[in-house]
ZAKEVO-466361 format. One record per residue (C-alpha): residue number from 0; residue in one letter; x, y, z. Coordinates in steps of 0.05 Angstrom, whole numbers, padded with zeros to 5 digits, always signed. Example, Ala and Ser with C-alpha at 12.3 -4.5 7.8 and 13.67 -1.06 7.14 Angstrom:
% ZAKEVO-466361
- nr; rest; east; north; up
- 0; a; +00246; -00090; +00156;
- 1; s; +00273; -00021; +00143;
% end
This chain:
% ZAKEVO-466361
- nr; rest; east; north; up
- 0; x; +01616; +02467; +04644;
- 1; x; +01573; +02445; +04586;
- 2; x; +01529; +02387; +04601;
- 3; x; +01531; +02320; +04565;
- 4; x; +01513; +02319; +04491;
- 5; x; +01443; +02294; +04481;
- 6; x; +01439; +02224; +04450;
- 7; x; +01402; +02246; +04387;
- 8; x; +01456; +02297; +04370;
- 9; x; +01510; +02243; +04375;
- 10; x; +01471; +02199; +04326;
- 11; x; +01466; +02255; +04275;
- 12; x; +01541; +02271; +04282;
- 13; x; +01559; +02199; +04270;
- 14; x; +01513; +02194; +04209;
- 15; x; +01543; +02254; +04172;
- 16; x; +01611; +02222; +04156;
- 17; x; +01577; +02158; +04135;
- 18; x; +01530; +02195; +04088;
- 19; x; +01589; +02235; +04060;
- 20; x; +01626; +02170; +04046;
- 21; x; +01566; +02141; +04010;
- 22; x; +01558; +02205; +03968;
- 23; x; +01632; +02204; +03949;
- 24; x; +01628; +02131; +03932;
- 25; x; +01566; +02144; +03889;
- 26; x; +01602; +02199; +03852;
- 27; x; +01662; +02155; +03842;
- 28; x; +01622; +02097; +03816;
- 29; x; +01570; +02133; +03774;
- 30; x; +01604; +02201; +03761;
- 31; x; +01571; +02263; +03732;
- 32; x; +01562; +02267; +03656;
- 33; x; +01617; +02306; +03621;
- 34; x; +01605; +02349; +03561;
- 35; x; +01625; +02314; +03496;
- 36; x; +01683; +02344; +03457;
- 37; x; +01660; +02382; +03396;
- 38; x; +01667; +02341; +03332;
- 39; x; +01708; +02367; +03274;
- 40; x; +01661; +02386; +03217;
- 41; x; +01668; +02369; +03144;
- 42; x; +01664; +02426; +03094;
- 43; x; +01593; +02406; +03075;
- 44; x; +01572; +02407; +03148;
- 45; x; +01604; +02476; +03158;
- 46; x; +01569; +02504; +03096;
- 47; x; +01501; +02482; +03125;
- 48; x; +01518; +02508; +03195;
- 49; x; +01529; +02583; +03185;
- 50; x; +01505; +02600; +03255;
- 51; x; +01560; +02647; +03280;
- 52; x; +01584; +02593; +03327;
- 53; x; +01657; +02572; +03336;
- 54; x; +01676; +02507; +03301;
- 55; x; +01734; +02466; +03276;
- 56; x; +01731; +02446; +03202;
- 57; x; +01776; +02400; +03162;
- 58; x; +01780; +02402; +03086;
- 59; x; +01828; +02407; +03026;
- 60; x; +01856; +02473; +03003;
- 61; x; +01831; +02482; +02931;
- 62; x; +01840; +02556; +02915;
- 63; x; +01835; +02630; +02932;
- 64; x; +01766; +02662; +02935;
- 65; x; +01763; +02730; +02901;
- 66; x; +01687; +02740; +02897;
- 67; x; +01623; +02705; +02917;
- 68; x; +01625; +02656; +02858;
- 69; x; +01698; +02663; +02837;
- 70; x; +01758; +02622; +02861;
- 71; x; +01828; +02625; +02832;
- 72; x; +01863; +02557; +02825;
- 73; x; +01931; +02587; +02807;
- 74; x; +01963; +02655; +02797;
- 75; x; +01943; +02674; +02867;
- 76; x; +01935; +02748; +02882;
- 77; x; +01936; +02752; +02958;
- 78; x; +01944; +02717; +03025;
- 79; x; +01877; +02735; +03056;
- 80; x; +01831; +02678; +03038;
- 81; x; +01828; +02603; +03025;
- 82; x; +01775; +02559; +02995;
- 83; x; +01765; +02491; +03028;
- 84; x; +01729; +02431; +03000;
- 85; x; +01717; +02359; +03020;
- 86; x; +01754; +02336; +02958;
- 87; x; +01819; +02363; +02930;
- 88; x; +01790; +02359; +02860;
- 89; x; +01729; +02403; +02874;
- 90; x; +01718; +02460; +02825;
- 91; x; +01646; +02481; +02843;
- 92; x; +01645; +02541; +02889;
- 93; x; +01579; +02517; +02918;
- 94; x; +01617; +02460; +02951;
- 95; x; +01671; +02505; +02980;
- 96; x; +01679; +02540; +03047;
- 97; x; +01713; +02608; +03043;
- 98; x; +01763; +02616; +03101;
- 99; x; +01789; +02683; +03123;
- 100; x; +01864; +02684; +03133;
- 101; x; +01880; +02739; +03184;
- 102; x; +01947; +02775; +03187;
- 103; x; +01978; +02728; +03239;
- 104; x; +01969; +02668; +03193;
- 105; x; +01985; +02697; +03125;
- 106; x; +02059; +02681; +03124;
- 107; x; +02042; +02608; +03136;
- 108; x; +01976; +02597; +03100;
- 109; x; +01968; +02652; +03048;
- 110; x; +01967; +02623; +02978;
- 111; x; +02006; +02680; +02945;
- 112; x; +02063; +02664; +02992;
- 113; x; +02051; +02589; +02995;
- 114; x; +02022; +02564; +02929;
- 115; x; +02045; +02493; +02943;
- 116; x; +01990; +02488; +02996;
- 117; x; +01940; +02471; +02941;
- 118; x; +01913; +02401; +02951;
- 119; x; +01936; +02396; +03023;
- 120; x; +01889; +02381; +03081;
- 121; x; +01877; +02438; +03130;
- 122; x; +01844; +02438; +03198;
- 123; x; +01820; +02507; +03220;
- 124; x; +01781; +02534; +03279;
- 125; x; +01741; +02598; +03272;
- 126; x; +01671; +02629; +03268;
- 127; x; +01620; +02599; +03220;
- 128; x; +01596; +02661; +03184;
- 129; x; +01593; +02687; +03112;
- 130; x; +01656; +02711; +03077;
- 131; x; +01652; +02745; +03009;
- 132; x; +01576; +02736; +03017;
- 133; x; +01589; +02661; +03014;
- 134; x; +01588; +02605; +03065;
- 135; x; +01651; +02617; +03105;
- 136; x; +01693; +02613; +03168;
- 137; x; +01723; +02677; +03195;
- 138; x; +01770; +02700; +03251;
- 139; x; +01811; +02637; +03256;
- 140; x; +01841; +02619; +03324;
- 141; x; +01880; +02558; +03301;
- 142; x; +01903; +02530; +03234;
- 143; x; +01944; +02468; +03218;
- 144; x; +01961; +02423; +03159;
- 145; x; +01933; +02353; +03165;
- 146; x; +01890; +02332; +03224;
- 147; x; +01942; +02336; +03279;
- 148; x; +01950; +02387; +03334;
- 149; x; +01937; +02459; +03316;
- 150; x; +01991; +02510; +03306;
- 151; x; +01994; +02578; +03339;
- 152; x; +01991; +02642; +03298;
- 153; x; +02057; +02660; +03263;
- 154; x; +02079; +02587; +03261;
- 155; x; +02106; +02566; +03193;
- 156; x; +02070; +02514; +03153;
- 157; x; +02117; +02461; +03124;
- 158; x; +02101; +02431; +03056;
- 159; x; +02128; +02360; +03055;
- 160; x; +02148; +02323; +02992;
- 161; x; +02110; +02260; +03011;
- 162; x; +02045; +02240; +02977;
- 163; x; +01981; +02266; +03010;
- 164; x; +01923; +02221; +03027;
- 165; x; +01890; +02247; +02964;
- 166; x; +01945; +02221; +02918;
- 167; x; +01950; +02157; +02958;
- 168; x; +01877; +02145; +02940;
- 169; x; +01889; +02164; +02867;
- 170; x; +01947; +02115; +02862;
- 171; x; +01917; +02061; +02906;
- 172; x; +01921; +02006; +02852;
- 173; x; +01995; +02022; +02838;
- 174; x; +02022; +02026; +02909;
- 175; x; +02069; +01969; +02925;
- 176; x; +02082; +01950; +02852;
- 177; x; +02146; +01958; +02811;
- 178; x; +02173; +01951; +02741;
- 179; x; +02124; +01931; +02686;
- 180; x; +02068; +01919; +02736;
- 181; x; +02075; +01990; +02762;
- 182; x; +02077; +02018; +02692;
- 183; x; +02014; +01980; +02672;
- 184; x; +01977; +02004; +02735;
- 185; x; +01997; +02076; +02723;
- 186; x; +01974; +02072; +02650;
- 187; x; +01905; +02050; +02673;
- 188; x; +01902; +02104; +02727;
- 189; x; +01924; +02161; +02682;
- 190; x; +01878; +02139; +02626;
- 191; x; +01815; +02133; +02669;
- 192; x; +01761; +02186; +02680;
- 193; x; +01799; +02239; +02641;
- 194; x; +01775; +02299; +02602;
- 195; x; +01808; +02311; +02534;
- 196; x; +01818; +02383; +02512;
- 197; x; +01810; +02410; +02442;
- 198; x; +01871; +02442; +02411;
- 199; x; +01838; +02510; +02416;
- 200; x; +01822; +02496; +02489;
- 201; x; +01896; +02488; +02502;
- 202; x; +01907; +02563; +02491;
- 203; x; +01862; +02583; +02549;
- 204; x; +01888; +02527; +02594;
- 205; x; +01961; +02547; +02585;
- 206; x; +01944; +02619; +02605;
- 207; x; +01925; +02590; +02673;
- 208; x; +01973; +02531; +02682;
- 209; x; +02034; +02572; +02660;
- 210; x; +02016; +02640; +02687;
- 211; x; +02076; +02680; +02709;
- 212; x; +02072; +02681; +02785;
- 213; x; +02101; +02752; +02785;
- 214; x; +02053; +02780; +02733;
- 215; x; +01982; +02752; +02726;
- 216; x; +01976; +02783; +02657;
- 217; x; +02032; +02741; +02629;
- 218; x; +02053; +02669; +02617;
- 219; x; +02122; +02642; +02632;
- 220; x; +02155; +02614; +02569;
- 221; x; +02183; +02545; +02581;
- 222; x; +02252; +02540; +02550;
- 223; x; +02270; +02613; +02550;
- 224; x; +02240; +02630; +02618;
- 225; x; +02215; +02697; +02589;
- 226; x; +02150; +02728; +02614;
- 227; x; +02103; +02748; +02557;
- 228; x; +02033; +02776; +02553;
- 229; x; +01978; +02724; +02551;
- 230; x; +01947; +02762; +02493;
- 231; x; +02007; +02750; +02448;
- 232; x; +01990; +02678; +02432;
- 233; x; +01992; +02659; +02358;
- 234; x; +02038; +02641; +02302;
- 235; x; +02074; +02706; +02286;
- 236; x; +02142; +02730; +02306;
- 237; x; +02140; +02756; +02377;
- 238; x; +02081; +02710; +02394;
- 239; x; +02081; +02649; +02438;
- 240; x; +02052; +02583; +02416;
- 241; x; +02039; +02512; +02441;
- 242; x; +02103; +02473; +02447;
- 243; x; +02097; +02397; +02446;
- 244; x; +02153; +02374; +02491;
- 245; x; +02142; +02304; +02463;
- 246; x; +02145; +02322; +02388;
- 247; x; +02082; +02309; +02348;
- 248; x; +02123; +02274; +02294;
- 249; x; +02150; +02223; +02343;
- 250; x; +02088; +02179; +02335;
- 251; x; +02051; +02224; +02285;
- 252; x; +01994; +02241; +02334;
- 253; x; +01981; +02311; +02308;
- 254; x; +01937; +02359; +02347;
- 255; x; +01874; +02317; +02356;
- 256; x; +01846; +02307; +02426;
- 257; x; +01894; +02260; +02460;
- 258; x; +01971; +02265; +02461;
- 259; x; +01967; +02326; +02416;
- 260; x; +01927; +02365; +02468;
- 261; x; +01954; +02334; +02533;
- 262; x; +01971; +02391; +02580;
- 263; x; +02021; +02349; +02617;
- 264; x; +02071; +02359; +02560;
- 265; x; +02046; +02424; +02527;
- 266; x; +02079; +02489; +02547;
- 267; x; +02080; +02561; +02521;
- 268; x; +02142; +02581; +02482;
- 269; x; +02164; +02635; +02435;
- 270; x; +02147; +02619; +02362;
- 271; x; +02219; +02625; +02339;
- 272; x; +02248; +02583; +02396;
- 273; x; +02194; +02531; +02385;
- 274; x; +02214; +02526; +02312;
- 275; x; +02288; +02519; +02330;
- 276; x; +02273; +02462; +02378;
- 277; x; +02230; +02428; +02324;
- 278; x; +02227; +02353; +02336;
- 279; x; +02296; +02345; +02367;
- 280; x; +02307; +02293; +02421;
- 281; x; +02338; +02313; +02487;
- 282; x; +02411; +02307; +02507;
- 283; x; +02469; +02348; +02533;
- 284; x; +02512; +02392; +02489;
- 285; x; +02510; +02433; +02426;
- 286; x; +02513; +02507; +02411;
- 287; x; +02479; +02562; +02451;
- 288; x; +02409; +02578; +02427;
- 289; x; +02400; +02652; +02411;
- 290; x; +02341; +02682; +02449;
- 291; x; +02338; +02625; +02500;
- 292; x; +02395; +02632; +02549;
- 293; x; +02418; +02566; +02579;
- 294; x; +02391; +02524; +02521;
- 295; x; +02436; +02487; +02472;
- 296; x; +02423; +02448; +02409;
- 297; x; +02458; +02407; +02355;
- 298; x; +02434; +02367; +02295;
- 299; x; +02395; +02315; +02334;
- 300; x; +02385; +02340; +02406;
- 301; x; +02364; +02398; +02450;
- 302; x; +02389; +02414; +02520;
- 303; x; +02340; +02459; +02559;
- 304; x; +02359; +02507; +02614;
- 305; x; +02376; +02475; +02681;
- 306; x; +02313; +02498; +02716;
- 307; x; +02268; +02456; +02672;
- 308; x; +02311; +02395; +02656;
- 309; x; +02275; +02351; +02707;
- 310; x; +02208; +02378; +02684;
- 311; x; +02224; +02356; +02613;
- 312; x; +02244; +02286; +02636;
- 313; x; +02181; +02276; +02677;
- 314; x; +02136; +02299; +02620;
- 315; x; +02167; +02248; +02573;
- 316; x; +02162; +02192; +02625;
- 317; x; +02089; +02211; +02635;
- 318; x; +02076; +02206; +02559;
- 319; x; +02109; +02138; +02556;
- 320; x; +02062; +02112; +02611;
- 321; x; +01999; +02148; +02589;
- 322; x; +02000; +02128; +02515;
- 323; x; +02011; +02053; +02505;
- 324; x; +01979; +02041; +02438;
- 325; x; +01910; +02019; +02464;
- 326; x; +01872; +02083; +02448;
- 327; x; +01882; +02093; +02374;
- 328; x; +01949; +02129; +02383;
- 329; x; +02019; +02102; +02378;
- 330; x; +02053; +02066; +02435;
- 331; x; +02102; +02120; +02459;
- 332; x; +02167; +02099; +02491;
- 333; x; +02230; +02132; +02517;
- 334; x; +02294; +02102; +02487;
- 335; x; +02368; +02115; +02495;
- 336; x; +02383; +02146; +02428;
- 337; x; +02374; +02214; +02394;
- 338; x; +02351; +02229; +02323;
- 339; x; +02288; +02187; +02330;
- 340; x; +02252; +02224; +02274;
- 341; x; +02181; +02199; +02260;
- 342; x; +02183; +02135; +02302;
- 343; x; +02143; +02137; +02367;
- 344; x; +02205; +02144; +02411;
- 345; x; +02240; +02201; +02445;
- 346; x; +02308; +02201; +02479;
- 347; x; +02358; +02202; +02509;
- 348; x; +02336; +02159; +02567;
- 349; x; +02402; +02159; +02607;
- 350; x; +02406; +02235; +02602;
- 351; x; +02333; +02244; +02621;
- 352; x; +02342; +02200; +02683;
- 353; x; +02402; +02243; +02703;
- 354; x; +02362; +02307; +02693;
- 355; x; +02305; +02279; +02734;
- 356; x; +02351; +02263; +02792;
- 357; x; +02388; +02329; +02789;
- 358; x; +02325; +02372; +02784;
- 359; x; +02270; +02342; +02828;
- 360; x; +02198; +02369; +02827;
- 361; x; +02191; +02439; +02856;
- 362; x; +02130; +02474; +02883;
- 363; x; +02112; +02505; +02816;
- 364; x; +02113; +02438; +02780;
- 365; x; +02072; +02406; +02835;
- 366; x; +02021; +02462; +02833;
- 367; x; +02015; +02456; +02757;
- 368; x; +02004; +02381; +02764;
- 369; x; +01949; +02393; +02815;
- 370; x; +01916; +02446; +02771;
- 371; x; +01914; +02400; +02710;
- 372; x; +01883; +02346; +02754;
- 373; x; +01832; +02389; +02790;
- 374; x; +01811; +02436; +02734;
- 375; x; +01826; +02408; +02665;
- 376; x; +01843; +02335; +02650;
- 377; x; +01830; +02303; +02717;
- 378; x; +01893; +02260; +02714;
- 379; x; +01962; +02269; +02744;
- 380; x; +02035; +02260; +02724;
- 381; x; +02056; +02203; +02771;
- 382; x; +02130; +02222; +02768;
- 383; x; +02117; +02289; +02799;
- 384; x; +02079; +02257; +02857;
- 385; x; +02126; +02197; +02863;
- 386; x; +02195; +02213; +02834;
- 387; x; +02221; +02146; +02859;
- 388; x; +02178; +02110; +02807;
- 389; x; +02224; +02133; +02751;
- 390; x; +02279; +02086; +02774;
- 391; x; +02229; +02029; +02783;
- 392; x; +02202; +02034; +02712;
- 393; x; +02258; +02065; +02670;
- 394; x; +02319; +02040; +02707;
% end
């Protein structure tokens, strides 16, 4: 039989559980330091951190990189790359991060397939390394709109019709207002910090804002819907020219910098069709217009094809808010008659409201609005971003 356990061994055996309890208690109370979660980088931080490390970056989608110093803001040619910036209005490539879009993400995040992503916030995880010999992020492992949870590859991005945080900031002084107060606030917003184009400058701008999405060499004519070569701009038969959706004679503003060169109501159209429309107001009915299927006209009004009826209404509502007689030009207003002639009014209001409701803003109209804001005039058409404001201001 084994002999009795020596006294000093019993003391050690009794001390071990006690020491273990103290150690556990110490761990419970003080704990061990845990590694901090990696912070999401801004675009500027990602540009300055091209280390080859994995990182998560949040920024606004502003265009499609096609070369080291070249980014397309419309007329996208592929689904393989995005340009991110810390502001949705950024146009300098030096402030952009070029993001590779690998095959598993192209259906959801490629700009050729999803042009309406322009201006939306994107959170992406990948490797901080050069792309197109430019500060970039490659081999994405997660991509998502907004700052919420990431999506898995092949998930579909959903473009919502609600205003983004960018437009909420832009319209901050108008939010919560209605009626004349809203109209006044929007006038101030759309008239502030803008760039006015020359009439010659409108040619080049329209070749971008109205580029045919199916043919980058062409523009899409507004009323007729025909695709025509960008090089065929001019005043001869077979050319396209600059159609003023709000007629110049309705307020006599001509083609000087201001309402005469405002891209929000200037569109490319065939010279002959433009002449037929002339300075007619807008309303339903009339005879079919030859060469512009779906358009009708009579002695005092023009009815455009269904696909652009809402676009027409929102352009005119914009003009009535943007130009209020305080900048050397006439106070433009939408009224409920046709045949307005040379007075600074355009109608017919009740018809335009119906067109606006029946043909809400689509992705192409939203993308054009964003492009005018980010690249050219630096102001927006409020009724594309907030269709509900039409009823508040115009009834």
